[in-house]
C-alpha positions as CSV (number, residue, x, y, z in Angstrom):
1,S,50.2,-2.7,90.2
2,S,52.3,-2.8,87.1
3,S,55.2,-1.1,88.9
4,L,54.9,-3.5,91.8
5,S,54.9,-6.5,89.6
6,A,58.3,-5.4,88.3
7,I,59.9,-5.4,91.7
8,P,62.4,-8.4,91.9
9,S,61.7,-11.1,94.5
10,F,63.9,-11.2,97.6
11,P,67.3,-12.7,96.9
12,P,67.1,-16.4,97.5
13,H,70.6,-16.7,99.0
14,L,69.5,-14.4,101.9
15,V,67.4,-17.0,103.8
16,G,69.4,-16.9,107.0
17,T,69.3,-19.5,109.8
18,T,67.0,-20.4,112.7
19,A,70.1,-20.5,114.9
20,A,70.6,-16.8,114.3
21,V,67.0,-16.2,115.3
22,S,67.4,-18.2,118.6
23,A,70.6,-16.2,119.3
24,L,68.7,-13.0,118.8
25,L,66.1,-14.1,121.3
26,E,68.8,-14.8,123.9
27,R,70.3,-11.4,123.4
28,V,67.0,-9.5,123.7
29,L,65.3,-11.7,126.4
30,P,67.8,-14.3,127.9
31,G,66.2,-17.7,128.5
32,S,63.3,-17.1,126.1
33,S,64.5,-19.1,123.1
34,A,63.4,-22.4,124.7
35,H,59.8,-21.2,124.4
36,F,59.9,-20.8,120.6
37,V,60.2,-23.4,117.9
38,P,61.4,-21.6,114.8
39,S,61.6,-23.2,111.3
40,I,62.0,-22.1,107.8
41,A,59.5,-23.3,105.2
42,P,58.7,-22.2,101.6
43,T,55.0,-21.3,102.2
44,C,52.5,-20.3,104.9
45,P,48.9,-21.5,105.2
46,G,46.6,-19.2,103.2
47,V,49.4,-17.2,101.7
48,A,50.2,-17.3,97.9
49,N,53.3,-19.2,96.9
50,G,56.3,-17.0,96.3
51,T,55.2,-14.4,99.0
52,N,57.4,-14.0,102.0
53,C,55.4,-14.6,105.2
54,F,55.4,-16.1,108.7
55,T,53.0,-18.2,110.7
56,L,52.4,-18.3,114.5
57,A,50.9,-21.3,116.2
58,D,50.7,-23.1,119.5
59,S,52.7,-26.4,119.7
60,S,50.8,-29.4,118.6
61,D,51.8,-31.6,121.6
62,G,48.5,-30.9,123.4
63,D,49.5,-28.4,126.0
64,G,50.6,-25.5,123.8
65,A,53.6,-25.0,126.0
66,Q,55.6,-23.5,123.1
67,T,55.0,-21.1,120.4
68,V,55.8,-22.4,116.9
69,I,56.9,-19.8,114.4
70,T,57.4,-20.7,110.7
71,G,58.7,-18.3,108.1
72,T,60.0,-18.3,104.6
73,T,63.3,-16.6,105.7
74,A,65.0,-15.8,109.0
75,S,63.8,-12.2,108.5
76,E,60.2,-13.4,108.4
77,L,60.8,-15.3,111.6
78,T,62.2,-12.3,113.5
79,G,59.5,-10.1,112.1
80,G,56.9,-12.6,113.4
81,L,58.6,-12.8,116.7
82,G,58.3,-9.0,117.0
83,V,54.6,-9.3,116.3
84,Y,54.2,-11.9,119.0
85,L,56.2,-10.0,121.6
86,R,54.3,-6.7,120.9
87,E,50.8,-7.8,120.1
88,Y,50.4,-10.9,122.2
89,C,52.8,-10.1,125.1
90,G,52.4,-6.3,125.3
91,M,56.2,-5.7,125.1
92,T,57.9,-2.7,123.5
93,I,60.7,-3.4,121.1
94,G,62.2,0.0,120.5
95,W,65.3,1.6,119.1
96,K,67.5,2.9,121.9
97,R,67.4,6.5,120.5
98,G,63.6,6.3,120.1
99,G,62.7,5.4,123.7
100,G,64.3,1.9,124.1
101,R,62.6,-1.3,124.9
102,H,60.4,-2.9,127.6
103,V,60.8,-6.6,127.6
104,F,60.1,-9.2,130.3
105,T,59.5,-12.9,130.8
106,P,55.7,-13.5,131.1
107,S,54.5,-15.6,134.0
108,T,52.6,-17.5,131.3
109,W,53.4,-17.1,127.6
110,P,50.3,-16.1,125.7
111,R,48.7,-18.7,123.4
112,I,48.0,-18.1,119.7
113,G,44.7,-20.0,119.9
114,T,43.1,-22.9,118.1
115,T,43.8,-21.4,114.7
116,S,47.3,-20.5,113.5
117,V,48.0,-16.9,112.3
118,S,49.7,-16.2,109.0
119,R,50.8,-12.8,107.7
120,P,52.4,-12.0,104.3
121,R,54.9,-9.3,103.7
122,K,53.1,-6.6,101.9
123,V,56.1,-5.6,99.7
124,P,59.3,-7.5,99.0
125,Y,61.6,-5.0,100.8
126,S,60.9,-3.2,104.1
127,H,63.8,-0.7,104.0
128,V,65.2,1.3,107.0
129,T,67.6,4.3,107.2
130,Q,69.4,6.2,104.5
131,V,72.9,7.5,103.9
132,C,72.7,10.4,106.4
133,T,71.7,8.0,109.2
134,H,74.9,6.1,108.7
135,S,77.0,9.2,108.6
136,Y,75.5,11.2,111.5
137,T,74.4,8.4,113.8
138,L,75.6,4.9,113.0
139,V,79.1,6.0,112.2
140,W,79.7,6.4,116.0
141,H,78.4,2.9,116.9
142,D,80.7,0.2,118.2
143,W,79.7,-3.5,117.7
144,G,77.6,-3.6,120.8
145,E,75.5,-0.7,119.6
146,W,75.3,-2.1,116.1
147,E,74.2,-5.5,117.5
148,H,71.4,-3.8,119.5
149,F,70.3,-1.8,116.4
150,I,70.3,-4.8,114.1
151,D,68.2,-6.8,116.7
152,W,65.7,-4.0,116.8
153,M,65.6,-3.8,113.0
154,A,65.0,-7.5,112.6
155,L,62.2,-7.6,115.2
156,A,60.6,-4.7,113.4
157,G,60.5,-6.7,110.2
158,H,63.0,-4.7,108.2
159,N,64.8,-6.8,105.6
160,S,66.7,-4.1,103.7
161,I,69.3,-1.5,104.6
162,V,72.1,0.4,102.9
163,A,75.5,-0.8,104.0
164,P,78.1,1.9,103.4
165,T,80.2,1.2,106.6
166,G,83.8,0.6,105.6
167,Q,83.5,1.8,102.0
168,E,86.3,4.3,102.5
169,E,88.8,1.4,103.1
170,V,87.8,-0.1,99.7
171,Q,88.2,3.3,98.0
172,Y,91.6,3.8,99.6
173,K,92.9,0.5,98.5
174,V,91.6,0.9,94.9
175,L,92.9,4.4,94.6
176,T,96.4,3.8,96.1
177,E,97.0,0.3,94.8
178,Q,95.4,0.4,91.4
179,F,95.7,4.0,90.4
180,G,98.8,5.2,92.3
181,V,97.1,8.0,94.2
182,S,99.1,9.0,97.2
183,D,98.1,8.3,100.8
184,M,97.5,11.9,101.7
185,D,95.8,12.8,98.5
186,V,93.2,10.1,99.2
187,R,92.8,11.0,102.9
188,N,92.6,14.7,102.2
189,W,90.0,14.1,99.5
190,T,87.7,12.1,101.9
191,N,85.9,14.1,104.6
192,G,86.3,13.3,108.3
193,P,84.1,10.8,110.2
194,A,81.4,13.4,111.0
195,W,80.9,14.5,107.4
196,L,81.2,11.2,105.4
197,T,77.8,11.6,103.9
198,W,79.2,14.6,102.0
199,S,82.2,12.8,100.4
200,R,80.0,9.7,99.8
201,G,77.6,12.0,97.9
202,Q,80.3,13.1,95.4
203,N,81.5,15.9,97.7
204,S,78.6,18.1,96.8
205,H,79.4,20.2,99.9
206,G,83.2,20.1,99.5
207,N,85.9,17.6,100.3
208,G,88.7,17.5,102.9
209,I,86.3,18.8,105.7
210,G,87.2,17.5,109.1
211,G,90.0,15.4,107.6
212,P,92.3,13.9,106.7
213,L,90.5,10.7,107.4
214,P,92.7,8.5,109.7
215,R,93.8,5.1,108.3
216,S,92.9,3.7,111.7
217,F,89.3,4.8,111.3
218,M,89.1,3.3,107.8
219,K,90.5,-0.1,109.0
220,G,88.3,-0.1,112.0
221,Q,85.1,0.6,110.0
222,W,86.0,-2.1,107.5
223,A,86.5,-4.7,110.3
224,L,83.2,-3.6,111.8
225,Q,81.4,-4.0,108.5
226,I,82.5,-7.6,108.3
227,Q,80.7,-8.2,111.5
228,I,77.7,-6.2,110.4
229,L,77.3,-8.0,107.0
230,G,77.7,-11.4,108.7
231,R,74.8,-10.6,111.0
232,Y,72.7,-9.2,108.2
233,R,73.1,-12.4,106.2
234,E,72.4,-14.8,109.0
235,L,69.2,-12.9,109.8
236,G,68.2,-12.8,106.1
237,I,68.6,-9.0,105.7
238,A,69.6,-7.6,102.3
């Protein structure tokens, strides 16, 4: 418990937006966002202050026609949506490489019941992937595949991920512009796209493998990372 108490709280600037949550719903299940009423609030009923959480409830207009979801961040909202779609609707929200997803529009959206349901996040960070995942799998993703992956991640409740995409462009600019290292010396030192985890790991397996790394690849990954980080931040993912 002493080690857990030392874990910092989730960065307050990574709250995200309800608009991003609604947009995610439209990507995953077009037309479904009208059923949900998302909002961001500092607390959840029955959950200690300062703990990230979400609450599911039926709308209070008498007919329960909509599902109200409240969370402390956009990540809690998407995590709560994932719970509702899986546990109440019987849907499968899967990663494409792990079997995919089975989503549909229910003839009648399931109700939560007379009592709202609140769930706290057990630990501040629910992390997903590591450096090898990015090097061997995600490095080949275009934006469409990244968007699909981030949606899955958000609905699974993950709020933390390493973000190395595009780092070679940063290194290239620093080494060439600030230290005068030549273009080919930098690109021959960095491994090719299929072996980036090696050069990112201090070249423990050797450098210049599968290279030189093309400048077009560096620039393309950097542009992609701008899109990736923008989506992370609007969904409250660190």
